[in-house]
N, C-alpha and C positions, 0 to 999 in steps of 0.2 A: 747704466746704473747697474750697480752692483747689489744683487738680490741678496748675496750672503750676509749683508748687514742688517737685514729683517730679522728681528727677533721674532719668537712665538705669539708674543702678545701683539706685536705690529701687524702679523699676519691677520689674527683673529680681530684685530680693530678695522683692518682695511677691508676684510671680508664682511664684517658685520656693516659697514659703510655702504658697500656697493649692494648688498643685499636689500638693505633699506633706502637705497636710491632707486632703485630697479622696481623691485616687488612691493615696497611700501607706498608706489603710486599706482602701478600696472594690476594688481591683484586687490578686486574689490573688499572693502572693509565693513560692508553690510550686506546680510541678506534680506531679502523683501520677500515677505509672505501676505497675501489677503485673500482672506474666505478660503483658507486651506490649500491655496495654490501656491507654488514657490514661482516667483519671476524672476531668479537669478542674483545677482548682486549689484551694486553700486556703490559710490562714494570713494574716496581716498584720503589721505592723511590730512590734505587742507580742507576738507569739509568739516573737521574737528581741530581748530585752528590750533588751539592751547594745548590741548593733549595729545593730538596727532601731527599737526605741522610742527608745533616747536620740537616735540620729539623728534621728528624725520629730520629737521635742521640740524639739530644737536649731535645725532649720529652720525650724519653725513659729513659735518664739519670735522668732527672727531676723526673718522676715518680718513679726510682729506688732509688734517694736519699730520696726522700718524705716517700717512704715505711721503709727504713732502720732509718730515724729520728724518725719516729712515734713507730718504733718497739724499738728505744733506742739502737740500734746497733751501731749507732753514735751519739756524743755528739752534741746538737743543740750548745753549746757554743764555740765550736772549730772553726766555721766559720761563716760567715753571710749566712746562708743556705736559708733562705727564700728570701733575695735579691737575691742569685746567681739563684735560681730555677725560679724568677720571669723574670730575666734577659734572661735565656735561654728559656723561653716560650715566651716572648716577640719576641726574634729573631727568634724562631722557626714559630711563627704565620706570622712574616712579611716576612719570605722566603716562606712559603706555599700561603700567598696572592700573593707574585710575581710568583710563579709557575702557579698559578691558572690563573692569567690575560695572563701570556704567552701561557700556555696552553700545548697540547703534543707536538708540534713542528711544523716545516713548511711543507707545502704540498710539496710534492715530484712527481716526474715523473721517473716510474721504468719501463721499457720497454716501452709499449704503454698504461700503466695505470696510472692514476692520484691517488696518495695515499695521504690520509686526516689522519692525527693524531689528534684525537680530545680528549677532557677531559674525562677521565674515573672515575668510582665510586670511586675508590682509592685514588685519587687526592683530591677530596670532602671529603671523609673520613679522611683523613690526616690533611686536613685545620680545621675541626671539631675537632679532636683529641688535634690540636695545641692550637686553641680556647680555649678549655675545660682546658688545661693545664694552660694556662694564666689565666684563671678565678679562677682555684682552687689556684694557687700563690698568685691573689690578695686578695682571701678569708683569706689566710694563713697570709698574711702581715696586713690585716686589724685587724685580732684576736691577732696579737701579739702587736698592739698599734702603728703600723708602716705606713708608707703612701708613696704613690708615689712622693707626693710633698717634702716630709721629704727627700726623696734620692735625687732628684734634689736641694733641698737647702743646703744639704751636699756638693755637687759638687761646688755650688756657694760659699759656704763658705770657702772651700779649696782653690778656686780660688782667693777670695777677700784677704785672708789671706797670700797668695803666692805674690799677687801683692803688699801688704802693706808691706812685707818684702823686695821687691826688690826695691821699692821707696825709702826706707831708704839708699840704696846703697849696702846693704850687700847680698850677694849671699846666696840663702838658700842651697846651696851644699858647703861643704868644700873644699878648695883647694887640687889640686891633691899631692899626695905623694911625699916630698922632695923640694916641692914648697912652698916659703915664700910670705904670702900675704902681700902686702905692702898697707897701707893708704895713700890716698892722702895728699899732705901737706896742713895744713891749715895757713891760713894769720893770724899772730898775732896782725895785726893792726886793727881786728875788733873786 
């Protein structure tokens, strides 16, 4: 494998994937405190499946796909990989921001003790890994001559083209099989 083909964005994305893969599971995501005593940490990404586990999967997958693309095990032309990794990293970053804002969970009363679940180091490491993946994906996007504004522009172009087709009275979809489409009658006097 020729590592000279790895771009800066590739290195950042792969590193973020590795950090999330290992530290996102190994380092505790919450701290546990009961009646003023600290009991260490617990939990990992999959204890918070939507905001933690899904973010973990997206960052690791983006890192794996980027590695396979750089190693030329996957053809770049087979799909818009850079845009897909950008979308995965952006969604993972959003989910991790939500998780950090929410925190470890609600305070609970167990027996005669008040138990507080705080934000642990693993949660912050996972957030940094997701942000790193997003930065790497943006670097790759820029290196390929693409941009985020071009991505949003392609959505608006698609929508405006769809609206133009619908304004003309024609449906963008063909009629269901076996159904004959009838045109509205026209007034010959006009």
